[in-house]
N, CA, C and O of each residue as an XYZ file, in Angstrom:
248
protein
N     -14.285      9.858     21.512
C     -14.016      8.502     20.973
C     -12.815      7.871     21.654
O     -12.398      6.793     21.232
N     -12.235      8.478     22.682
C     -11.099      7.920     23.441
C      -9.994      7.681     22.543
O      -9.308      6.670     22.692
N      -9.735      8.589     21.541
C      -8.581      8.427     20.537
C      -7.268      8.628     21.239
O      -6.290      7.981     20.862
N      -7.176      9.500     22.256
C      -5.880      9.846     22.844
C      -5.656      8.836     23.971
O      -6.485      8.571     24.841
N      -4.432      8.302     23.852
C      -4.074      7.285     24.954
C      -2.812      7.795     25.517
O      -2.871      8.742     26.301
N      -1.668      7.269     25.203
C      -0.428      7.594     25.878
C       0.153      8.981     25.353
O       0.901      9.655     26.061
N      -0.231      9.372     24.074
C       0.220     10.608     23.592
C       1.435     10.422     22.627
O       1.824     11.391     21.975
N       2.007      9.284     22.526
C       3.134      9.036     21.620
C       2.909      9.387     20.217
O       3.784      9.940     19.551
N       1.698      9.064     19.728
C       1.398      9.262     18.309
C       0.504     10.517     18.058
O       0.248     10.845     16.899
N       0.062     11.170     19.040
C      -0.905     12.205     18.883
C      -0.605     13.357     18.002
O      -1.483     13.815     17.271
N       0.726     13.901     18.039
C       0.951     15.004     17.094
C       0.878     14.522     15.721
O       0.185     15.162     14.931
N       1.490     13.496     15.335
C       1.495     12.932     13.954
C       0.102     12.571     13.499
O      -0.253     12.820     12.347
N      -0.698     11.988     14.378
C      -2.138     11.637     13.948
C      -2.904     12.862     13.729
O      -3.670     12.949     12.769
N      -2.735     13.853     14.602
C      -3.597     15.060     14.427
C      -3.188     15.808     13.110
O      -4.058     16.257     12.363
N      -1.816     15.938     12.829
C      -1.393     16.651     11.618
C      -1.818     15.870     10.409
O      -2.290     16.468      9.442
N      -1.676     14.569     10.410
C      -2.030     13.726      9.274
C      -3.614     13.852      9.017
O      -4.085     13.981      7.887
N      -4.363     13.802     10.165
C      -5.851     13.833     10.070
C      -6.316     15.138      9.571
O      -7.308     15.175      8.843
N      -5.671     16.238      9.907
C      -6.060     17.580      9.343
C      -5.832     17.649      7.863
O      -6.684     18.077      7.084
N      -4.607     17.196      7.491
C      -4.348     17.170      6.045
C      -5.288     16.258      5.308
O      -5.792     16.639      4.251
N      -5.549     15.075      5.809
C      -6.470     14.161      5.113
C      -7.815     14.783      4.912
O      -8.341     14.729      3.800
N      -8.447     15.415      5.997
C      -9.680     16.074      5.877
C      -9.720     17.312      5.026
O     -10.772     17.681      4.504
N      -8.573     17.963      4.880
C      -8.571     19.159      3.964
C      -8.670     18.613      2.513
O      -9.333     19.208      1.664
N      -8.008     17.490      2.256
C      -7.945     16.899      0.935
C      -9.276     16.180      0.661
O      -9.758     16.190     -0.471
N      -9.862     15.567      1.670
C     -11.070     14.729      1.422
C     -11.870     14.851      2.648
O     -11.649     14.145      3.632
N     -12.896     15.835      2.596
C     -13.696     16.254      3.810
C     -14.666     15.053      4.231
O     -15.160     15.078      5.358
N     -14.932     14.066      3.403
C     -15.828     12.965      3.689
C     -15.183     11.650      3.355
O     -15.641     10.963      2.442
N     -14.100     11.256      4.082
C     -13.372     10.026      3.781
C     -14.145      8.852      4.281
O     -14.842      8.953      5.291
N     -14.039      7.676      3.567
C     -14.474      6.445      4.021
C     -13.510      5.850      4.976
O     -12.349      6.256      5.018
N     -13.944      4.911      5.738
C     -13.097      4.363      6.894
C     -11.716      3.845      6.205
O     -10.666      4.173      6.758
N     -11.671      3.129      5.141
C     -10.495      2.715      4.520
C      -9.623      3.818      4.091
O      -8.403      3.698      4.204
N     -10.165      4.906      3.596
C      -9.294      6.130      3.201
C      -8.660      6.698      4.436
O      -7.514      7.143      4.378
N      -9.376      6.705      5.594
C      -8.778      7.187      6.854
C      -7.594      6.306      7.221
O      -6.525      6.803      7.575
N      -7.784      5.050      7.138
C      -6.762      4.016      7.621
C      -5.544      4.176      6.671
O      -4.396      4.157      7.115
N      -5.827      4.335      5.344
C      -4.676      4.513      4.477
C      -4.014      5.850      4.689
O      -2.792      5.940      4.569
N      -4.729      6.854      4.988
C      -4.109      8.160      5.328
C      -3.222      8.229      6.520
O      -2.256      8.990      6.568
N      -3.564      7.426      7.478
C      -2.792      7.373      8.748
C      -1.815      6.377      8.856
O      -1.153      6.284      9.890
N      -1.622      5.505      7.762
C      -0.819      4.358      7.875
C       0.653      4.540      8.215
O       1.308      3.610      8.686
N       1.169      5.739      7.974
C       2.603      5.963      8.300
C       2.861      6.372      9.701
O       4.009      6.589     10.087
N       1.807      6.484     10.486
C       2.011      6.878     11.924
C       1.881      5.642     12.838
O       0.965      4.834     12.687
N       2.783      5.525     13.749
C       2.787      4.408     14.655
C       2.259      4.745     15.988
O       2.612      5.764     16.582
N       1.372      3.850     16.486
C       0.737      4.000     17.729
C       1.175      2.904     18.632
O       0.966      1.731     18.322
N       1.807      3.255     19.794
C       2.247      2.234     20.670
C       1.119      1.527     21.381
O       1.250      0.361     21.754
N       0.030      2.210     21.571
C      -1.135      1.605     22.398
C      -2.003      0.838     21.488
O      -2.961      0.221     21.956
N      -1.730      0.824     20.144
C      -2.621      0.113     19.190
C      -4.045      0.572     19.275
O      -4.973     -0.231     19.177
N      -4.232      1.901     19.463
C      -5.503      2.586     19.456
C      -6.011      2.964     18.130
O      -6.827      3.880     18.019
N      -5.577      2.315     17.134
C      -5.945      2.725     15.765
C      -7.456      2.817     15.494
O      -7.897      3.723     14.787
N      -8.279      1.859     16.065
C      -9.676      1.812     15.776
C     -10.340      3.172     16.293
O     -11.131      3.800     15.590
N      -9.969      3.565     17.535
C     -10.569      4.746     18.110
C     -10.090      6.018     17.418
O     -10.808      7.016     17.346
N      -8.846      5.957     16.908
C      -8.315      7.172     16.145
C      -9.146      7.239     14.830
O      -9.589      8.331     14.476
N      -9.368      6.156     14.115
C     -10.061      6.159     12.865
C     -11.495      6.654     13.214
O     -12.010      7.471     12.452
N     -12.159      6.234     14.276
C     -13.482      6.653     14.640
C     -13.556      8.057     14.901
O     -14.539      8.698     14.531
N     -12.527      8.629     15.553
C     -12.391     10.064     15.795
C     -12.346     10.927     14.573
O     -13.049     11.932     14.467
N     -11.504     10.521     13.649
C     -11.390     11.173     12.398
C     -12.727     11.126     11.593
O     -13.142     12.102     10.969
N     -13.346      9.976     11.648
C     -14.609      9.947     10.867
C     -15.717     10.815     11.558
O     -16.570     11.424     10.913
N     -15.637     10.820     12.806
C     -16.506     11.735     13.601
C     -16.325     13.199     13.344
O     -17.270     13.980     13.237
N     -15.006     13.546     13.249
C     -14.657     14.953     12.897
C     -15.177     15.269     11.564
O     -15.691     16.364     11.336
N     -15.066     14.350     10.670
C     -15.572     14.624      9.247
C     -17.012     14.836      9.243
O     -17.484     15.740      8.554
N     -17.773     14.059      9.973
C     -19.127     14.192     10.151
C     -19.566     15.449     10.710
O     -20.490     16.070     10.185
N     -18.935     15.888     11.796
C     -19.107     17.114     12.460
C     -18.832     18.362     11.564
O     -19.528     19.373     11.658
N     -17.831     18.256     10.727
C     -17.468     19.358      9.856
C     -18.514     19.594      8.782
O     -18.787     20.717      8.358
N     -19.115     18.404      8.345
C     -20.121     18.562      7.224
C     -21.486     18.948      7.712
O     -22.344     19.330      6.915
N     -21.725     18.852      9.087
C     -22.990     19.191      9.582
C     -23.263     20.667      9.697
O     -24.348     21.063     10.123
């Protein structure tokens, strides 16, 4: 999903995504956005990061 860009936000996004998916294995798009809102992305790659989290959730449920 091309979620990784410059790497500035990657550690925080990964940790927050793991926590989000542990608490809610099947989040809606807005729930992912709300869960990641405290992390800053310099590249403004939020859309791809959200897609990657949703994709991970789908893969985990399969």
